[in-house]
Residue, then its C-alpha position, 0 to 999 in steps of 0.5 A: m449869166g443866170q437870172k438867179l445869179e443875176n437877182a443876188k448881184n441886182l440885190y447887192l449892188e442896187g440894193i446897198r451900193d446904190g442906196k435903193a433898199r427897199e426897191a431892191v430887196t422888194k424886187y428881188t426876194g420871193a415869198r419869204y427872206t430868211q436871214h443868217s446875217t448877224g443882226v438883220k432881220d428876216g424879211i423885207e423889213g428886217f432888211v430895210e430897217f438894217f441897210e437904210p441906217f447903213i446906207e445913211r452912215n456910209p455914204k460913199r459905198d465901193i462895192q464890186i462883185v469879184r466872184g458869182w456862180e450859181d449851182g442848182q438852185y443856190v448862188f454864190l458871191q464873193a465881194y470887196q467893200s470900201l466904205n467911206d474912201g477906204d475908212a473900213q474895207w471888207v471881204t464879204t462872203d454870200f450864199f443865197d437859196t432860190d425859189e422856182n422864180d429865181k427869186i431870193i428866199e433865204h441868205w447866208d454870209v461871212i464878213s471880215e476885213y480886208a488885206e491888201n498884202t498877204p504873206s506871198g504878196h497877193t490880196s483877200t480877193d485877187g487871182a484867177t475868176e474865170i469858171a471854166d470846166l464846166d463839166k467837171t462840176e461835180d468831180n470837183k465839188q467831190v475833192v472839196r468835200n472829201l479835202i473837208q472831211d479827210v483834213m479840216m474834219r480830221g476823219k483821214p488827215q493824211n490824205i491831203d495830199n490827194y486833193i491840194s497840188s503840190e506844185t501850185y497853191i496859191q494862198h489868199n489867207k491873211e497868214v499863210a504863204d503860198g504852197l502846200e508845204h506852208f498849210k500842211p504843217l498847219a493842217l496836220a498839227d496835233n491839236p490844230p486851233l481851227l477845226y470843222s464840224e459840219i458843211v453846211l453849204l457846198v456850192g460849185q460850178g466848173n473850177f470854182v466850188a464855195t463852202l460855208c461851215k461850221a468851225t472852232w477857233e481854240g473852241a469859239p464857235y466860227a463861221q468859215v467861208d472857203i473858195f477853191r480853185l481846181e485844175d485837174g482834179l486838184i486844189v490850186e488856189h485857195w481864198d477864205n472869210v471867217e467870222p465869230v459866231p456871236p452869243e443866242e441873245e445877239w442874234a437878230n434872226s434863227g443864228k448864223f447857219 
C-alpha cells in the first residue's frame, strides 16, 4: 500500500471512526486542506468544527474501507458507514489530492444511502475488490473516459457495446439489474433523465477506475461517482454514488467540485 493511500485511509479511520478528528487531520494533511464536502469548511479547523460534533452525535461508528487505490497524486476510497448500530447506513466515495510529501491537500466526496439489496441481489458495496492488471491502467482509464464521453455525454451513444461487456455486467445500482441489456435502454433513451457534462476526476489503478462527474438529473445539478471494474478491455462491474449539489448559498466552501 502506498503512503498516499495509507494517509487517506488513516484520516478516515483514525479521524472519524476512532474519534480523533484534530489529531488525524493535523497528521495527514499538508500546508492546505481544500474541502469540497458539503457543509465542511476548508482547513484543519473546518474539519474539526464539523467532525467533533458529528462524533459526539454518533457514538457508535462502524466505518469500513471497501476499495481504494492510488493514481499519481490522487487517491480514491469507497467506504461503508454504519452509525449507531445501523440507524443510518451510508456509502461514501472520496477523492483526495496530495502534495510532494504524500499529505492530503484537497478532498471531494459523494455520499448516499447504502442499499442492502439491489434488483439482482447485490448490495451497494459487495463484489470484487482485488486490484489486478496493473499494466493495463492507462488503457482501462481510456475505456472509461470514452464511455462517459460517448454514452453519458451523448457524444456517440451507439458505441456503448465497445465499452461494456455483453456477457458479464454486474450492476450495484439500486434500481438497475445486471446485464448490458438492462442498462442499454436507459443509456440510449431519447431523453434520459441523467446527463453528464464534465469529468472532474478520473482515478484508476489496474482493473479499477473511479470517476467524479458533473451531471444533471431531470435538469437539477448532481455530483456523480462511478466505479468500474474491467476485464480484457471491457467494463464488467459497476458501482455508483450520487448526491444533489446544494444551492450556492448553502456552501461552506468553494463548492462540490
